[in-house]
N, C-alpha and C positions, 0 to 999 in steps of 0.2 A: 505430438501434443494434442491429442483428441479433445481434451477438456477445453483447451484454448479455442479450438474451432467451434465448440458448443457455445462459448461466450459470444462469438461473433454472430451466430445464428440467433441467439436469444435476444440480442439488442437490435437486430435488423428491423423488427416491426416498428420500433421507436424511430430509428433514423430514416426509414422510408417516409415517415410523416414529416420529418424535419422539425420535430418539437423538442428534441433534446440535443444539446451541443451544437445546434445549427448544422449538423453534419449530413452530408450527402455526397454523391459522386460529383466529380468535376463536370460530368455531362449533364447534370441537372440544370434546368432552366427556370426562368421566372424573374420578373423585375424585383429588385430588392426594395422592400418597403421602407419608408422613412422611419428612422429610429426615434424613440422618445428622447427628449433632451436629457442629458446626464443629470441624475438626481431627481428627476420628475417622475412620480408614479403615474402609471397610465391606467385609466378606468375605461370600462366598456361604455358605449353611449347609453344615455338614460332611457331612450325609447327602445323597448325590446320588440323585435319583429314577432308577428303572430305565428309565422311559419316556424316549426320546430328546428328545421335544418338551418334556417337563416339565424335564428336565435342562438343555436349552438355555435355556429361560425362566429357570430358577434362576440361570444364569450372568449374567443381567442384573440381579440383585438390587441391586448397588451403583449401576448406572446408574439404576434406578428410584428410588433414594434421592435422586437429583437434585443431586449435588455431585461434579463431576469435570471434568477437562480432556480435550479431544479434538482429533484432527486428521482432516481429510478430504482425500483426493487423488483427482481425477477428470480424466483426459485433460489433464494438464499444469497443471491448476489446483490450487493448494494452499490449504488453509484450516486454521485452528486457533482454539480458543476455550475458553470455560469455561461450564459450567452451574452455577448456584448457587441451588437451590430455597429455602434458608433466607431469602434476600433477594429472591426472585422476580426474579432477574436473570440475564443471560447475555451473552456476547460472542462475536464472530466476526471474524477477520481473514482476508481472502482475497486472493490474488494469482495472476496468470497471464497468458496471452496467447491470444486467440481471434480467428481470422480476421485476423491481423496487428495486432490492437488489444491493447496492453498495458494492464492495469488492476490496481488494488488497491482493496479496500473494507474498511473497518473499521466494524463494527456493534456497538452496545451497546444492550441492552434492559433497562429497569428499570421496574417497576411499570406495565407495559402501554404504555410509550412506547418509541419506537425512535429512536436517534441514529446518524447516519452520517457518515463521512469517506471520500470517494471520489476516486479519481484515474483518469480514463479517457484520459489523455494528450491527443491532439489533439481528443478529444471534449469536453474540459472547457469550451472556449469556447462551443461550441454549446449546452451545458447551462447555461452561466452559473454554474459552480461554481468555488470555490477549493479545490484539492486539500489544502490545509492546514487547512481550516475544518471544524468539526463542525456538522451540521445536524439539527434535529429533523424527522423525517418526518411528513407528514400521513397518518395511517393510514386516514382516510376516503377517500383517493385511492389511496395506495400499499397496496392491500389484500393484495398478496402478502407484505407484511411485517407484516400484522396479527398482533398478539401480545398475549396476556394469560395470565400464569402462573396466575392464579386459576382459569381455565376449563379447564386441562389438567394432566395429569400429565406429568412429564419423559419417561416412556415411555408412548406413546399406546396406548389400547385397540386401535387398528388394527394395532399390532405383532403381537399374538398372533393376531388373526383373519387376518392376511396370510400366516401360515406354512402353506404348502400341504403341505410335507413336510420332515422333518429326520432325519438319520442321524448316528450317532457316527462319528468318524474318529480312532480311538485314544482315549486317556484324557483328552486336553485339547483336543479339536477337534470341530467339527461341520460337516456340509455339508447343503444342502437347497435348497428353492425357496420364494420369496415370490410371492404373488399379490396385487398391488396393487389389482386390480379388486375383489377380495373385501374389501380394507381400506377401500375407499371406501363400501361398503354400510353405511348407518346412521350414518356419521360423515363426511359430505361436508365438504371444506374446499378452499381455493384451491390448496394444494400438490398434493392428490390430483387435482383437476381438470386442473391444468397437466400433470402427468405422464401421465395417461390420454389426454389430447388429443394429446400429442406422440408417444407410443409405441404406442398402440392395444393389439392383442392381446399384444404382447410384455410388457405389464405383468403378464400372468398367469403368466409363467414366468421370473422373475428369479432366477437361481441365487445362492447365497451360500456362503461358507466362513468359519468363525469359529474363533478360537484363544483359549484361556484363559490367565490368568496363574497364578502359583503359589498364589494364594488362591482360585482357582476362579471369578474374575470374567472376563468377556469382555475381552480386550485388543485384539483386531483382528477386524473384520468386513469382508469383501470382497464387494461386490455386482456382478453382471454382468447387464446387460440386452442382449438380442440386437439386432442391426442390424435396422432397419425401413426402409420406403421413405422416411421423413422424417428419420430419425436414424441415425448410425453406432452401432456397438456402444459401450455405455457401461459402463465399469468404474470402480467407486468403492471406495476403500479407506478405512476408518475405524479409528482407534485410540482407546483409552480409557485414562486414567491419573489419578493424583493423586486417587483416590477419598477424599472427606472432607477434603481438604487444599488443593484449588485455591483461589487467591485470588479473592475476590468482585469482579465487575465493578462499576464506579461510573459515575455520570452524568458525562460529560465537562464540562470547563470551557468557558466562552465559546461556548455553543451559540446558533445562529441558525436561523430558520425555513428549511426547505428550499424552493428555488424549484419552481414547478409542473413545470418540465421534468424535474427529478430525481424528483419524486413519480410522474410519469406513466410512468416506466420500469417501475414495479412495480404498475401498475394490475391 
């Protein structure tokens, strides 16, 4: 299932930063920040720091609070979901086509457990899965999905350490460079290892552009990773919305254990 492995690589740059689905390895560290009260939108502080990096980080105040909706777009693959720190839960729905394989995946994470509903078209029979069924993943095997909200903040410490440079682009935008190799130092996890193995030195010079909403919160973040011998250019667009108001994900009904074949995709 080469196409499915490609999906994992493509989203790793996002999960390393911890800005989508609150996902990271269980080995990630960092004190969990206080979530925004349910139903209360979170705004960035009114006073904007003069330093571009500090101002850029301040724009992620509402993201760091851990209650928002997001979308991710990368090379024809679309995803959307919710991060809900008050209930230590998150969700993600992804669909697209890679190497001629159409797929859709729905993931729900609650209290350190991962639930999946997946449709890989002609690949379903080989995996022995029902595209309409919800499965609980065995995280001792599916380590790339390993998830524990207690052990991580919605915005990873790696996010700040990975910022190699940042500049203002007008009053409500920034541009800069992420160094994912730097992000891995002192905070190793499965997502970072996957990304670094796939793209090598290109991990040190991932460019970004960010836009802010009217409240000073980041509303869009576009990452670009240069082409390598192993991977094409990767461009990822993220959006953030519904700060403090996004509906909390819940454990699906009628869950069954995931077959070994499905767990093994995410070893």
